[in-house]
C-alpha positions in Angstrom: 9.8 -30.8 -18.6 10.4 -27.9 -16.1 9.4 -24.3 -16.9 12.4 -22.1 -17.6 13.0 -19.8 -14.6 14.4 -16.4 -15.5 15.5 -13.6 -13.2 13.1 -10.7 -13.0 13.9 -7.7 -15.2 12.4 -4.3 -14.1 12.0 -1.8 -16.8 10.7 1.8 -16.5 8.7 2.3 -19.7 9.0 5.8 -21.2 6.0 7.9 -20.2 4.4 4.7 -18.8 4.3 2.0 -16.1 7.0 -0.2 -14.6 7.2 -3.5 -16.4 8.4 -6.6 -14.5 9.2 -9.5 -16.7 10.7 -12.9 -15.9 9.8 -15.0 -12.9 8.6 -12.7 -10.1 6.6 -12.7 -6.8 4.7 -9.5 -5.9 4.1 -9.1 -2.2 2.4 -6.5 -0.1 3.9 -4.6 2.9 3.2 -7.5 5.2 5.1 -9.9 2.8 1.8 -11.5 1.8 1.9 -12.8 -1.8 -0.3 -10.8 -4.2 0.6 -12.7 -7.3 3.4 -14.4 -9.1 4.0 -14.8 -12.8 6.1 -13.9 -15.8 5.0 -10.3 -16.6 3.2 -7.5 -14.8 2.8 -3.7 -15.3 2.8 -1.5 -12.2 1.4 2.0 -11.9 3.9 4.8 -11.3 1.7 7.9 -12.1 -0.5 7.4 -9.0 -3.7 7.6 -10.9 -4.6 4.0 -11.6 -7.9 2.7 -10.2 -6.3 -0.8 -10.0 -3.2 0.0 -7.9 -0.6 -1.3 -7.8 -1.4 -2.3 -11.4 -1.4 0.0 -14.4 -4.8 0.6 -16.0 -3.5 3.1 -18.6 -4.4 6.2 -16.6 -1.0 7.7 -17.3 -2.2 8.4 -20.8 -4.7 10.9 -19.5 -2.3 12.6 -17.0 0.5 12.9 -19.6 3.1 11.1 -17.6 6.5 12.1 -18.7 10.0 11.1 -17.5 10.9 13.2 -14.5 7.2 13.6 -13.5 6.8 10.0 -12.4 6.1 9.6 -8.7 9.1 8.8 -6.6 7.0 7.3 -3.8 3.5 5.9 -3.2 0.6 8.0 -2.2 
């Protein structure tokens, strides 16, 4: 039986990271695959020590809607 393939859904979590759920492939700037899967949380506060992944650092910087970084550092 084949795995169900679903389109990725990108959600900006209130005061938190970006959640990508559904079948996705995450690539770097050279189009090299970093990972693929069904769910991942990406940093948008710029403070994660695991970039591009969220490590919960937004909790200590009090990320709020409107203060989320528009671009990468």
